[in-house]
C-alpha positions as CSV (number, residue, x, y, z in Angstrom):
1,X,-6.6,7.1,-69.3
2,X,-7.9,10.6,-68.3
3,X,-10.9,10.9,-66.0
4,X,-12.5,13.9,-67.7
5,X,-14.0,13.9,-71.2
6,X,-14.0,16.9,-73.5
7,X,-17.5,18.5,-73.6
8,X,-18.8,17.7,-77.1
9,X,-20.0,21.2,-77.7
10,X,-16.3,22.4,-77.7
11,X,-15.2,19.9,-80.4
12,X,-14.5,20.9,-83.9
13,X,-13.3,18.9,-86.9
14,X,-11.1,21.6,-88.2
15,X,-10.4,25.3,-87.4
16,X,-13.3,26.5,-89.5
17,X,-15.5,23.5,-88.7
18,X,-16.8,23.0,-92.3
19,X,-17.5,26.7,-92.9
20,X,-16.7,28.2,-96.3
21,X,-15.7,31.6,-97.6
22,X,-19.3,32.8,-98.1
23,X,-20.3,31.7,-94.6
24,X,-17.2,33.5,-93.2
25,X,-18.2,36.7,-95.0
26,X,-21.7,36.6,-93.5
27,X,-20.2,35.9,-90.0
28,X,-17.7,38.7,-90.6
29,X,-20.6,41.2,-91.0
30,X,-22.3,39.9,-87.9
31,X,-19.1,39.6,-85.8
32,X,-18.1,36.8,-83.5
33,X,-20.7,35.6,-81.0
34,X,-19.8,36.2,-77.4
35,X,-20.5,32.6,-76.4
36,X,-18.4,30.8,-79.0
37,X,-14.6,30.5,-78.5
38,X,-12.4,31.3,-81.6
39,X,-11.7,28.2,-83.7
40,X,-8.0,28.1,-82.5
41,X,-9.1,27.8,-78.9
42,X,-11.8,25.2,-79.8
43,X,-9.2,23.1,-81.6
44,X,-6.8,23.3,-78.7
45,X,-9.6,22.1,-76.3
46,X,-10.3,19.2,-78.7
47,X,-6.7,18.1,-78.6
48,X,-5.8,18.8,-75.0
49,X,-9.2,19.1,-73.2
50,X,-8.5,16.0,-71.0
51,X,-5.1,17.2,-69.8
52,X,-4.7,19.0,-66.5
53,X,-2.9,22.3,-66.1
54,X,0.4,21.4,-64.5
55,X,2.0,24.8,-63.9
56,X,1.0,28.5,-64.1
57,X,3.1,31.6,-64.9
58,X,1.9,35.1,-65.5
59,X,3.9,37.4,-67.8
60,X,3.7,41.0,-68.9
61,X,5.6,43.1,-71.4
62,X,5.5,46.8,-72.3
63,X,3.4,47.7,-75.2
64,X,5.1,49.3,-78.2
65,X,6.3,52.8,-77.4
66,X,4.8,54.0,-80.7
67,X,1.4,52.8,-79.5
68,X,1.8,54.6,-76.2
69,X,2.6,57.8,-78.1
70,X,-0.4,57.3,-80.4
71,X,-2.8,56.8,-77.5
72,X,-1.3,59.8,-75.7
73,X,-1.8,61.9,-78.9
74,X,-5.4,60.8,-79.2
75,X,-6.0,61.6,-75.6
76,X,-4.6,65.1,-76.0
77,X,-1.6,64.3,-73.8
78,X,-3.8,63.1,-71.0
79,X,-2.3,59.5,-71.0
80,X,1.2,60.5,-70.1
81,X,0.0,63.0,-67.6
82,X,-2.1,60.3,-65.8
83,X,0.7,57.8,-66.0
84,X,3.0,60.3,-64.2
85,X,0.4,61.0,-61.6
86,X,-0.1,57.3,-60.9
87,X,3.6,56.5,-61.0
88,X,3.2,54.1,-64.0
89,X,6.3,53.9,-66.2
90,X,4.8,51.9,-69.1
91,X,1.6,50.4,-70.3
92,X,1.8,46.6,-70.3
93,X,0.2,43.6,-72.0
94,X,-0.6,40.7,-69.8
95,X,-0.7,37.0,-70.7
96,X,-0.7,33.7,-68.8
97,X,1.5,30.7,-69.5
98,X,0.1,27.3,-68.7
99,X,2.1,24.0,-68.8
100,X,-0.1,21.4,-70.4
101,X,1.1,17.9,-71.2
102,X,4.7,18.9,-70.5
103,X,4.6,21.9,-72.8
104,X,4.2,25.6,-72.0
105,X,1.5,27.5,-73.9
106,X,0.7,31.2,-73.9
107,X,-2.9,32.2,-73.6
108,X,-3.8,35.9,-74.1
109,X,-6.6,38.2,-75.0
110,X,-6.2,40.8,-77.8
111,X,-9.1,41.3,-80.2
112,X,-9.8,37.5,-79.6
113,X,-8.5,34.9,-77.2
114,X,-5.4,33.3,-78.6
115,X,-3.1,30.4,-77.8
116,X,0.5,29.6,-79.0
117,X,3.5,27.6,-77.8
118,X,5.3,29.8,-75.3
119,X,8.3,31.9,-76.4
120,X,9.9,34.4,-74.1
121,X,9.2,38.0,-75.3
122,X,11.6,40.9,-75.3
123,X,11.3,42.9,-72.2
124,X,8.9,40.6,-70.5
125,X,8.6,40.2,-66.7
126,X,7.3,36.9,-65.2
127,X,5.7,35.7,-62.0
128,X,5.7,32.0,-61.3
129,X,2.6,30.7,-59.5
130,X,3.3,27.0,-59.6
131,X,0.7,24.3,-59.6
132,X,-3.0,25.3,-59.6
133,X,-4.9,24.9,-56.3
134,X,-8.0,23.8,-58.2
135,X,-7.3,20.6,-60.1
136,X,-9.0,21.2,-63.4
137,X,-8.6,20.0,-67.0
138,X,-8.2,22.3,-70.0
139,X,-11.8,21.6,-71.0
140,X,-13.0,22.3,-67.5
141,X,-11.0,25.6,-67.3
142,X,-12.6,27.0,-70.5
143,X,-16.0,25.7,-69.6
144,X,-15.8,27.6,-66.3
145,X,-14.5,30.7,-67.9
146,X,-17.4,31.1,-70.3
147,X,-20.0,29.9,-67.7
148,X,-18.8,32.6,-65.3
149,X,-18.5,35.2,-68.0
150,X,-20.6,34.7,-71.1
151,X,-19.1,37.8,-72.6
152,X,-15.5,36.6,-72.2
153,X,-14.9,36.6,-76.0
154,X,-15.7,40.3,-76.3
155,X,-12.8,42.7,-75.8
156,X,-13.2,45.9,-74.0
157,X,-10.1,48.0,-73.0
158,X,-11.6,48.7,-69.6
159,X,-14.1,46.0,-68.7
160,X,-12.7,42.9,-70.6
161,X,-9.1,43.4,-71.4
162,X,-5.9,41.3,-71.3
163,X,-5.4,41.7,-67.6
164,X,-9.1,40.9,-66.9
165,X,-8.7,37.7,-68.8
166,X,-5.6,36.7,-66.9
167,X,-7.2,37.4,-63.6
168,X,-10.3,35.3,-64.6
169,X,-8.1,32.4,-65.5
170,X,-6.2,32.6,-62.2
171,X,-9.5,32.7,-60.3
172,X,-10.7,29.5,-61.9
173,X,-7.4,27.9,-61.1
174,X,-7.5,29.0,-57.5
175,X,-4.5,31.3,-57.8
176,X,-6.0,34.8,-57.6
177,X,-5.9,36.9,-54.4
178,X,-2.3,37.3,-53.0
179,X,-1.4,41.0,-53.2
180,X,1.8,40.3,-55.1
181,X,-0.2,38.6,-57.9
182,X,-2.9,41.4,-58.0
183,X,-0.2,44.1,-58.2
184,X,1.6,42.3,-60.9
185,X,-1.5,41.8,-63.1
186,X,-3.6,45.0,-62.5
187,X,-3.1,48.4,-64.0
188,X,-5.8,51.1,-63.5
189,X,-6.8,51.3,-67.2
190,X,-10.1,52.9,-66.2
191,X,-8.2,55.9,-64.9
192,X,-5.6,55.9,-67.6
193,X,-7.7,55.9,-70.8
194,X,-10.1,58.7,-71.6
195,X,-13.6,57.9,-72.8
196,X,-12.6,58.8,-76.4
197,X,-9.6,56.5,-76.4
198,X,-11.7,53.7,-74.9
199,X,-14.3,54.1,-77.7
200,X,-11.5,54.2,-80.3
201,X,-9.8,51.1,-79.0
202,X,-13.1,49.2,-78.8
203,X,-13.7,50.0,-82.5
204,X,-10.3,48.8,-83.4
205,X,-10.5,45.5,-81.5
206,X,-14.0,44.9,-82.8
207,X,-12.8,45.3,-86.3
208,X,-9.9,42.9,-85.5
209,X,-12.3,40.3,-84.1
210,X,-14.3,40.5,-87.3
211,X,-11.2,40.0,-89.4
212,X,-10.4,36.9,-87.3
213,X,-13.9,35.5,-88.2
214,X,-13.3,36.2,-91.9
215,X,-10.0,34.4,-91.8
216,X,-10.6,31.5,-89.4
217,X,-14.4,31.2,-89.5
218,X,-16.8,31.4,-86.6
219,X,-17.1,27.8,-85.8
220,X,-20.4,26.0,-85.2
221,X,-21.6,25.6,-81.7
222,X,-22.7,22.0,-81.1
223,X,-25.3,20.9,-78.6
224,X,-24.3,19.1,-75.4
225,X,-25.0,15.4,-75.5
């Protein structure tokens, strides 16, 4: 038997937790609350919350070239100019792969935090970090993430992006700090993206998060017992 129990306020009966279409539309208008994980993550915690994280790998892959060109266009050519100045060849999307109950799962942050069974992606680079130094369960990991950062579910291309999420996960697992890890994860997005592009990207991801609420539902936060 496992020592740790899943916190009851993370448990859902199904991805939408009893919500219907009308409720989802209302939640779509309001947007996803910052302190409630998406239903997909809540369901994962319900199933695997008692299991420990067995291994950690960080991965990154170049974003689509067409996206880079679009961002460069919206920035008036400033993106490519700054990438050249900072010696950055490509913009990259970061995600973390955690082995749980013998299976590798990809956790990443786009417009919302997502989880899926791991599949290698074209052009990806990986960094194996091994077993976490902090022995925590899945439920404890996500409880710590949201306790330390109540805004973790909100996406921001500078302050709360994919690499920030990965770094936060690694901190909780006791694996953040070595220069090799920091260099692999971090790109200076604050220097790369102009204020206009940051604002545009925030609008796009906010809309995407609302669509996720419309499709999956918000999920109901339960009180701790």
